[in-house]
C-alpha positions in Angstrom: -19.3 36.2 1.9 -16.1 34.2 1.8 -15.9 31.8 -1.1 -14.3 28.7 0.4 -13.0 26.2 -2.1 -11.1 22.9 -1.8 -9.1 21.2 -4.5 -7.0 18.2 -4.8 -3.2 18.6 -5.2 -2.9 16.4 -8.3 -4.7 16.2 -11.6 -6.5 12.8 -11.7 -5.0 10.2 -13.9 -6.8 10.2 -17.3 -9.4 7.4 -17.4 -8.3 4.2 -19.1 -9.4 3.7 -22.7 -10.3 0.0 -23.0 -10.2 0.2 -26.8 -6.4 0.7 -26.7 -3.9 -2.1 -27.3 -3.5 -4.5 -24.4 0.3 -4.7 -24.5 2.7 -2.0 -23.3 4.8 -2.1 -26.4 1.8 -1.8 -28.8 0.3 0.9 -26.5 3.5 3.1 -26.7 3.9 2.5 -30.4 0.4 3.8 -30.9 0.3 6.7 -28.4 3.9 7.8 -28.4 3.2 9.4 -25.0 5.1 12.5 -23.9 3.6 12.4 -20.4 4.1 9.5 -17.9 1.8 6.5 -18.7 0.6 4.3 -15.9 0.1 0.7 -17.2 -2.3 -1.2 -15.0 -2.4 -5.0 -14.9 -5.8 -5.9 -13.4 -5.2 -9.6 -13.8 -2.0 -9.5 -11.8 -3.6 -7.6 -8.9 -6.7 -9.9 -9.0 -4.4 -12.9 -8.9 -2.3 -11.5 -6.0 -5.5 -10.9 -4.0 -6.6 -14.4 -4.6 -3.3 -15.8 -3.5 -3.1 -13.7 -0.3 -6.7 -14.5 0.7 -6.1 -18.2 0.2 -2.9 -18.1 2.2 -3.8 -15.9 5.2 -5.7 -17.6 8.0 -8.1 -14.8 8.7 -9.6 -11.7 7.2 -7.8 -9.5 4.6 -8.2 -5.7 4.7 -6.6 -3.9 1.7 -4.7 -0.8 2.7 -6.3 1.8 0.4 -3.5 4.3 1.0 -1.2 2.1 -1.0 -3.1 2.7 -4.3 -6.6 4.2 -4.3 -7.0 4.1 -8.1 -10.6 2.9 -8.7 -9.4 0.4 -11.4 -7.1 -1.1 -8.8 -9.9 -1.4 -6.2 -12.1 -3.0 -8.8 -9.4 -5.6 -9.6 -9.0 -6.4 -5.9 -12.7 -6.7 -5.5 -12.8 -9.3 -8.3 -10.0 -11.1 -6.5 -12.2 -11.5 -3.4 -11.2 -8.5 -1.2 -14.3 -7.4 0.7 -12.7 -5.4 3.5 -10.7 -2.2 3.3 -8.3 -0.4 5.7 -9.0 3.3 5.3 -7.1 6.1 6.9 -9.2 9.2 6.0 -12.8 10.2 5.3 -11.7 10.6 1.7 -10.7 6.9 1.5 -13.8 5.9 3.4 -16.0 7.9 1.0 -14.2 6.4 -2.1 -14.7 2.8 -1.0 -18.3 3.3 0.1 -19.2 5.0 -3.2 -17.7 2.1 -5.1 -18.8 -0.9 -3.0 -22.0 -0.6 -1.0 -21.4 -3.9 0.6 -17.7 -3.5 1.6 -16.6 -3.7 5.2 -14.6 -0.5 6.0 -12.3 -0.3 8.9 -10.9 3.1 10.0 -7.3 2.1 10.9 -5.7 5.5 11.4 -4.9 5.9 15.2 -5.4 9.7 15.1 -8.6 10.9 13.4 -10.5 14.2 13.2 -13.8 14.3 15.0 -15.6 15.1 11.7 -14.0 12.1 10.1 -15.2 9.8 12.9 -18.7 11.2 12.7 -18.9 10.9 8.9 -17.5 7.4 8.9 -19.9 6.3 11.6 -23.1 8.1 10.7 -22.9 8.2 6.8 -20.8 5.2 5.8 -21.5 2.5 8.3 -18.0 2.2 9.6 -17.9 0.4 12.9 -14.3 -0.4 13.6 -11.8 2.2 14.7 -8.1 2.0 15.8 -6.7 4.0 18.6 -3.4 4.3 20.6 -4.3 6.8 23.3 -6.9 7.5 26.0 -7.7 10.8 24.2 -8.5 9.0 21.0 -10.7 6.5 22.8 -12.6 9.4 24.4 -12.9 11.1 21.0 -14.3 7.9 19.3 -16.8 7.3 22.1 -18.0 10.9 22.0 -18.4 11.1 18.2 -20.1 7.7 17.8 -22.2 7.8 20.9 -20.7 4.6 22.0 -23.0 2.6 19.8 -23.5 -1.1 20.5 -21.8 -2.2 17.3 -18.6 -0.4 18.0 -15.3 -2.1 17.3 -12.2 -0.8 19.0 -8.7 -1.9 18.1 -5.7 -0.8 20.2 -2.5 -0.3 18.2 0.6 -1.6 19.9 4.0 0.1 19.4 6.8 -2.2 18.3 10.5 -1.8 18.8 12.4 -0.5 15.8 12.8 -3.3 13.3 14.6 -4.1 10.1 11.8 -3.3 7.6 12.8 -1.0 4.7 10.2 1.5 6.0 10.3 1.5 9.8 6.9 2.5 11.3 7.8 2.4 15.0 8.2 6.1 15.6 4.8 7.7 15.0 1.9 5.4 16.2 1.4 2.8 18.8 0.9 2.5 22.5 3.6 1.2 24.8 2.8 -2.2 26.3 1.8 -0.7 29.6 -0.5 1.9 27.9 -2.0 -0.8 25.7 -2.9 -2.8 28.7 -4.7 0.2 30.2 -6.4 1.0 26.9 -7.7 -2.5 26.5 -9.2 -2.4 30.0 -10.8 1.1 29.4 -12.1 0.1 25.9 -13.6 -3.3 26.8 -16.9 -2.0 28.4 -17.6 0.0 25.3 -16.6 -2.5 22.6 -18.8 -5.0 20.8 -15.4 -6.2 19.4 -12.1 -5.5 21.0 -8.8 -6.0 19.3 -5.0 -5.5 19.3 -3.1 -4.4 16.2 0.5 -3.7 15.2 2.6 -3.0 12.2 6.1 -4.5 11.7 7.0 -1.9 9.0 6.6 -1.8 5.3 8.6 -4.2 3.0 9.5 -6.5 6.0 11.8 -9.3 4.8 11.9 -11.2 8.1 9.0 -13.6 8.8 10.1 -13.9 12.5 9.3 -10.2 13.0 5.6 -11.2 12.9 6.2 -13.9 15.5 8.0 -11.5 17.8 5.1 -8.9 17.5 2.5 -11.6 18.1 4.4 -12.7 21.3 4.4 -9.1 22.5 0.7 -8.7 21.7 -0.1 -11.9 23.6 1.8 -10.6 26.6 -0.3 -7.4 26.6 -3.5 -9.3 26.2 -2.7 -11.6 29.2 -1.7 -8.7 31.4 -4.9 -6.8 30.5 -7.0 -9.6 31.8 -10.0 -8.8 29.6 -11.6 -10.7 26.7 -10.0 -9.7 23.4 -11.7 -10.8 20.2 -9.2 -10.1 17.3 -5.6 -9.7 16.5 -4.6 -7.6 13.5 -1.1 -8.4 12.3 -1.0 -5.3 10.0 0.8 -5.1 6.7 4.5 -5.1 5.7 4.3 -8.2 3.5 7.1 -7.7 0.9 7.5 -8.0 -2.8 10.5 -8.6 -5.1 12.7 -5.8 -6.4 15.8 -6.1 -8.6 18.1 -6.4 -5.5 15.5 -8.0 -3.2 14.1 -11.6 -3.3 11.9 -11.9 -0.3 11.0 -15.2 1.4 7.9 -16.7 -0.1 4.5 -15.7 1.1 4.1 -19.2 2.7 7.0 -18.4 5.1 5.2 -15.4 6.5 2.0 -17.3 6.9 3.7 -20.2 8.6 5.4 -17.9 11.1 2.1 -16.2 11.9 0.2 -19.5 12.3 3.0 -20.9 14.5 3.2 -17.8 16.8 -0.6 -17.6 17.2 -0.7 -21.2 18.2 2.3 -21.0 20.5 0.9 -17.9 22.3 -2.6 -19.5 22.8 -4.3 -17.0 20.6 -6.0 -19.5 18.2 -9.4 -18.4 19.4 -9.0 -14.9 18.1 -10.1 -13.6 14.7 -7.1 -12.7 12.6 -6.8 -9.6 10.4 -4.1 -8.5 8.0 -3.7 -5.2 6.2 -1.6 -5.9 3.0 -1.1 -3.1 0.5 2.2 -3.4 -1.3 1.9 -7.2 -1.5 -1.4 -7.0 -3.5 -0.7 -4.2 -5.9 3.1 -3.6 -6.4 3.4 -5.7 -9.5 0.1 -4.4 -10.9 1.4 -1.2 -12.3 4.3 0.0 -14.4 5.0 3.5 -15.6 6.3 4.3 -19.0 8.8 7.3 -19.0 10.3 9.2 -21.8 14.0 10.3 -21.9 14.3 14.0 -22.4 18.0 14.4 -22.2 21.1 12.3 -21.5 24.2 13.5 -19.7 26.8 10.7 -19.6 25.3 8.0 -17.3 22.4 10.1 -16.2 19.0 10.2 -18.0 16.6 13.1 -17.5 13.1 11.6 -17.6 9.6 13.0 -17.5 8.7 11.6 -14.0 10.5 11.5 -10.7 10.4 11.7 -7.0 7.5 14.2 -7.0 5.6 11.8 -9.3 5.4 8.0 -9.3 9.1 7.5 -8.4 9.1 8.8 -4.8 10.5 5.5 -3.5 13.4 5.6 -5.9 14.6 8.9 -4.3 15.7 9.1 -0.7 14.4 5.6 0.2 16.6 4.2 -2.5 14.3 1.5 -3.9 15.5 0.0 -7.2 12.9 -0.9 -9.8 13.0 -3.2 -12.8 13.4 -1.3 -16.0 13.4 -2.0 -19.7 14.0 0.0 -22.9 11.0 -0.1 -25.2 13.0 -0.7 -28.4 15.4 -3.3 -29.6 19.0 -2.8 -28.7 22.1 -5.0 -28.8 24.1 -2.6 -26.7 25.3 -4.0 -23.3 23.5 -3.1 -20.2 25.0 -0.3 -18.1 24.1 1.5 -14.9 22.1 4.7 -15.2 20.7 7.2 -12.7 17.7 9.3 -13.3 16.8 13.0 -12.8 13.1 13.8 -12.8 11.5 16.7 -14.7 11.3 19.3 -11.9 13.9 22.0 -11.3 14.7 20.6 -7.9 18.1 18.9 -7.7 16.7 16.5 -5.1 14.5 15.1 -7.9 17.2 12.4 -8.3 16.9 8.6 -8.4 20.3 7.0 -7.9 19.4 3.5 -9.0 21.3 1.9 -10.5 18.9 1.3 -13.4 20.3 -1.2 -15.9 19.6 -0.2 -19.4 21.3 -0.6 -22.8 24.3 1.7 -23.2 22.8 3.5 -26.2 19.7 4.8 -24.3 19.0 8.3 -25.7 16.7 11.3 -25.8 13.3 10.3 -27.1 13.5 6.7 -25.9 10.7 5.2 -23.7 11.6 3.2 -20.6 9.1 1.0 -18.7 9.6 1.0 -14.9 7.9 -1.9 -13.0 6.7 -2.6 -9.5 5.2 0.8 -9.1 1.7 -0.3 -8.2 2.5 0.4 -4.5 2.6 4.1 -3.7 3.6 5.1 -7.2 0.3 6.8 -8.1 -0.6 7.6 -4.5 2.4 9.8 -3.8 2.1 11.9 -6.9 2.2 15.7 -6.4 1.6 18.8 -8.5 5.0 20.3 -7.8 6.4 22.5 -10.6 3.2 21.8 -12.6 4.2 18.2 -13.6 0.9 16.6 -12.6 -0.3 15.1 -15.8 -0.2 11.4 -16.4 -2.1 8.8 -18.5 -3.5 5.5 -17.5 -4.2 2.3 -19.5 -5.0 -1.3 -18.7 -2.7 -3.9 -20.2 -2.5 -7.7 -20.2 1.3 -8.0 -19.8 2.7 -9.9 -16.8 4.5 -7.9 -14.1 8.1 -7.1 -14.8 9.0 -9.1 -11.7 7.2 -11.9 -10.0 7.1 -12.3 -6.2 7.4 -15.7 -4.6 4.0 -17.0 -3.6 1.9 -14.8 -5.8 2.6 -16.1 -9.3 0.4 -19.1 -8.6 -2.6 -16.9 -7.8 -2.9 -15.3 -11.2 -6.4 -14.8 -12.3 -7.6 -16.8 -15.3 
């Protein structure tokens, strides 16, 4: 008999020890970690959730793919998040096991049949996204077309200016979206249109343009549509990026919805980065210095994927006192791949050396989620701290939890 086994690619983060010191500096002084240490800031994430929920004129669905760490999900739950955007049966299972009362929405436009069945039959998921006639048929077949079925048609957008453009993989053309809305309406207790302007979008008017296109599709379809999902993409601050305040994005969304005559629709949003980016930093240790390059114990195959080819810069600080001037460093990660390179620049004291610890901020978004086991570098610790984020993002600092 074949022994079929499944395993995850990455060793789980070690569970947080709540008896440890609650500041990063004290934590590192006590532990002297030689593996990457993820420092979670539950209060920051709880506060960001409260701020977003208070600002957005509709329902907020946290995009679980951004950071599925249970401690993160619990912080968001305390901040008021009750709906979750899931993209796999694994994410659906995780959320349902943690929160029996959560509303789970399956927002991946292409799903396996088994994932649809499990979500529908075992976990009470009723809302599914699609962008093709084939996916609609699949959903109807695997759910039996139940009378509580929610169907959301994802609309493709033209290529935009977001740091991560998401226009190439998912989304129906306007003409196809019209046809899908007409085909889905007889089967849907709730029918919606969704889009995604791209991750880390710095232009509030991008949402207005997308809403105008969605309104055009809805009018042409000529059927009753119940909800509009404006997706994610809400940005956060990085060392070279100061985004418009959260209020600017909300004002653009409100104005566009009113101008297009969509005020009667329920609104959804799917923030990920905006809720959790500031909620985690990672402490690295320098293993070697070569001129202006530091070899550190985490990299693009770990928590620093966005610092590789995407070129994100992150706030950094040396975890010891130094009077040396700040200079620009690049990083190499611990693997033997030359592509494990983070150009930066990362501004640190000129005397940074082997054995030093460096804290890298704004890694709550995708830092933990994109870790791999490549080259065997899959160990990392996790602890909860009370420090504020290394960078604040306009519009979220007022939402800090007490």
